[in-house]
N, C-alpha and C positions, 0 to 999 in steps of 0.2 A: 056211765059217764066216761067220755074219752079223755085219756091222760094227755096233758099238754106236752107237745114235742119240745125237747131241749133246744134252746136257741143256739145258733151258730156264733162263731167268734166275733164277726163284725157287728152282729145284732147286739151281743152282750157289750161290746166296746162302746156302742152308742147309747144303750139304754140302762145298763146296770148302774144303780146308784143315782140315776138321773130322773127322779120322780118329778112330775109337774108340780110347780108351786101351788099349794092349796089355797093361798090367799088371792092370787090374781091369774093363775093359769099359765104362768111363765114356763115356756118349754125348756129354756135353759135355766137351771136353778141359780138363784142369786149367790154372789160371793158374800159370805158372812164375815165381815171384818170386826164385829164386836168382840171385845176381849172378855166381857162378862155378861151374865144372863140373870134376869130377875126371876126368882122362884115364885111359885104360886103362893107358898107360905114357907116358913122355916122348915127345912127338911123335905120339901115337896118341889123337886126340880121340874122344870118344863121340858119334857121329852129327854130328860137325862143331862141337860146342859147347865153348867154353872160357870166354868172358867175355861178359856180356849186353849190353855196349855194342856189340859186334860182331854177335852172334847170340843169339837167344832163341826158344825154341819157340813161345811165345804170339804173339810178333811175327811169326814166320815163318808161322804159321797165318793171321793177318790178311793178310799180304802175298800169300799164295797165293789167298786169298778175293777180294781186290780185283783181282788180275791176272785171275782167271777171269771176273769181271764186266765189266771194261773191255775185255778182248780177246776175249771170246766163246769161251772154251775153247782159245784159241791156245796151243800148247805153248811158243811163244817169248816169251809175255808175261811181264813181270816188274814187280813193284811193290815200292817201298821206302817205309816209313812213318817219320814224324818227329813231333817234339813239337808242331808246329803247322803250319798251312798255309803260313805265311811261312817257317818253318824248311825245309819241303819246297822252296819256291821258291828260297830262298837256296842250298840244297845243289845244286839243278839248275843255277842260274846259275854257281856256283863251279865246277861240274863241266864245263860245256860252253863257257863264255865266258872271256875273258882281258882284261886291261887293254888299252884301245884298241879293243875290239870295239864294234859298234853293234847296238842292239836297237830294233825297231819295235813299239809297243804301242798299244792302243786309247785313244781320248781320253776314255773314261769307265771305265777300269779301277778295280778296288777301290783305295781310297785307301792301304791298307797296302802293296799291291804297288807302287804308284807311289812311296811313301815309301822302300821298300827299295831300289828301283832308282835313284831320284833322290838321296836323302840318304845312303844307306849305300854302295851300289856305285858311285855317282857319284864318291865320293872314291877309289875303286879304278880310276877312269878307264873305267868302262863307260858309253858314250854311249847316248842314247836319243832317239827321235823319237816323238811321239804323233800319231795319225791316226785318222780315222773308218774303222773296220774294215768298215763296211757298204759303203764305196766302193772297189771293187777297183782302179779306175783310179788313185785317189789313193794307195793302198797301193803299187801298181806304180811310180808316179812316185817315191815316197820311196825305195824299194828300188833303183831304177835310179840315183838321184842319189848314193847312198852304199852301199858294200858293207855288207851286213847279215848278221849271224850268226844272229839269232833273230827270229822273228815271233811276238809274244805276244798271244793273243786270249782274251777272255771271251765266251761266248755261251750264254745270254742275259747281257747286261751288268748290272752292279750300279751304280746302281739303275734305269737307264732302260730296261732290258729290250730293248735292241737285239739283233738277230740278225745274226751274221756267217756268211757262206757258207764253211763249213769246207773243202769240196772245192775251191772256187775259190781260197781262201787257200793251201791245200796245193800247188796247182799253181803259184801265184806263188812261194811259198817255195822250192820245189824248183827252179824255173827260175833263181832267184837264188842257189841253193846255200846256202839257209838252212834252219834247222829250224823247223817250226811247232809251237808249244806252245799247247795249249788248256786253259784253266781250265774244268773241267766240273762245278764245285761246284753251281751252280744247277740244272743239268739232271739230274745224276747219270747213271751208266751205265744206269739203268733207262729213261731217256727219250732218251738220246743217246749214240752211240758214236763219238767223234772219230777214234780210231785206224782204224776201218773206213772213214772218210771221207777218209783220207790224212794225218791229223796224225801227227807223229813222237813227241810226248810229251803226256801228260795230267797235269795237277796237280789236287789236291783239297785243300780244307779238310775233313778228315773230322770236324771239330767239328760240321759242319752236318748235312745229310741222312743221311750215312752213319752217324754216331753216333745222331743223331735224337732224343736225349732231353735235350740241353743239360746233360750231365753229364761230358763228356770233351772235351779239346782235342787235336787232332792234324792231321796232313797226310800226303799221299801223292804220289809220283811214279810214273807207270806208262808203260812203253814196250815196244815190241818190237825196238827198236834195241839190240843187245847191247853195242855200244861205249858208247853213252850210259848204259845200265844199269850197266855195270861202273864207269864214272866216278862215277855217283851213289852206287852202293853203297860205293865207296871213301870218298866224302865222308861218307856216313852213319856209317861206323865211325870214320874218322879225326878228324872234327870232333865227333862224338858227340851230335848232336841227335836221338837216337832216342827214340821214345815208350816209356813205361813199360809193363811187362806188363799192369797193370790197365787203363791207357788202351787198349791194344791189344785186350784182352778186351771192353771196353765197346763199341768200334767193331764188333768181330766180332758181338757180340750184336745191335747195332743193324742191321747189314747183313742179318741173317736175315729181318727184316720190311720191308726197304726197298721191295720191290715193292708190298706191300699198303698201306704207308703212303703211297707216292707216288700211288697211285690215289686215295686219300682227299684228299691235299693238292691234287691237280689238280681233283677234283670241287668241293671247297670254294673253291679260288681262282677257279674259273670262276664259281661262284655270287656270290662277293664282287665280282669284276670286273664282271659284268653288272649287279649292283645299283648299283655306283658310276657306271656310265655313264648311269644314269637320274637322277642327282642334279644339280640345277641349279648347286650350288656347285662341282662338279667340272669343271674345264676340259679335262682329258685323263686317260685311263686307259692305263697301259702294261702290257699283258699279251699275250704271244705267242699265247695261245689264243683271242683275240678276232679275228673276221674283219676288224675295223676296224684292227688292228695293221698298220702299213705294210709289214712283212715277214712277214705271216701265211703266205703261200704257201711261202716259204723255210722258215719254222719248221715247217710241216706236213710238208715233205719230209725234214728232217733230225732232227726230234724226234718222239717218240711222242705227246706232248701238251705243253701250254703251261707246265707246272710249277706250283710252289706259291707263287711270288713275284708280287706285284702292286704297282705304284706308281701313285700318283694325284697330280695337280696341281690346285690350287684357284684359282678366279678371284679370291678375296679375298686371295691372296698369302700371305706368311709368317705373319701373325697367325692366319689361318684354319687353315693347315696345322698350326701349333703347337697351336692349341686342340683340334683333332681328336685329335692325337697324345697329348694329356694328358687326354682325356675318356673314352676307352674303358675298359672294365672287364675283358672277357675278353682283348682284345688288350692285352698288357702292354707298357709303354714300356721298351724295352731294345734293346741292340745284339745282334748275331748273328742267326741265322736257322736254319731247317731242323729245328726241334724239333717235338715233338708238340703243343706249346702255341703259340697264335698270339701274334705279337709285332708291335709298331708301332715304327717308327724314324723319326727326323727326320734324314736323312743329312747335311744341310748343317752341322749342329752336333754330329753324333754320329759315325757310321762314316766320313764323308768330310770331317771337319773339317780334316784334314791337307792337303787340296788346295784349301781355300778361297783365293780370289784368284788361282788359276791357271786355265789353259784346261780343266782337268778339274773345275772347280767344279760342284757339283750345284745345280740350281735351288732357291731357298729357299722355293718354294711347294709342294714335293713331300714326301710321306710314302711310306715303303716298308712294305708289309705282308708279313710272313711268315705265310702262312695255315696254321694247324695242322689237326689232325684232329678237332677238336670237332664237334658237330652244326652243320651249315651254317646252319640257321635261327637258332641262338643267336648265331652270329657276325654275321649280317646284322642281327639285332635289336640287338646291341651297337653296331654302326655307326650304326644308326638313332637310338639314344638319344644318341650323341655328336653327331650332326648336329642333333638337336633342341636341343641346348645352344647351337648357333650362333644359333638363332632367339630363344632366351630371354635371350641375353647382350646 
């Protein structure tokens, strides 16, 4: 008997968790809005469903879909989805850490992640140290100096687009008997598979590229560690931060086009990054797909491509960065990222305002571009007209 060939990414994105409805043959599974389910008899649930806070068919379909993408058809992969990326992170931290534990994270993590760990879980006595995750020796020194439960890394980072060596960090984490958690939101499983590089857990804001249309908020935790999965799943049901059926459906729909969208995001981001490097007002462009990126070779090894996010710094400082952010027309000034439309963000006073004045503070001469899937020529022209306003002012 011939063994079935493993399906590719786009096939899994479209078919995983998307079984044809057995009642009427619907190709798109229905959205199950019911909050409660009638059992066959007391103690005899129908297919395991009783109350939607714990289990819901639409959410289960999404979880199976995400697990199939992040773990590459691994039968042991499990995903749990939540109301937001931060809700997913909180559930994971509550599941695997305890008061008095120590966590090491990057020195330019997402401001919301730092706020959660520092302001919320800090009161719960979860200690943390921030470090440059691109320096493995520095990470090793911090973990040697203090027993560490979790090593938390974003790669690429937000918004400086630093690249961390996932395989190297996994080796360090496991040598110190810690778990490596990778925030894979920027890269998505289409461009990077941290679990295959040794990570223990992956987290996502599904609000971003997975949803892809700026119309749903959600988060996910993915792991092949069954003990971790059981603990996170308990948090999911017991604490109740589960995403709604409609939000789950919207992410499922978005995931079906993730591969083709990411190809376009990458092509457009590359065109934008290359154009920015030629502008005299720009002092530095941060994009892992550029050969000038300091970790380009590492990015090329562990990522399929550079992604859809670009950051730029300006020689004229904050006034110029703000002027550009407020002068574009197609690039809309807004927080968030990963949607089909292009967005421009001024992190120092927007997404990363909560870390202002700390060692995680973002340079005030920097703007972050979430490059959408519009026509690349139109995006470059939009930037050109914004830059022209610098000369006219």
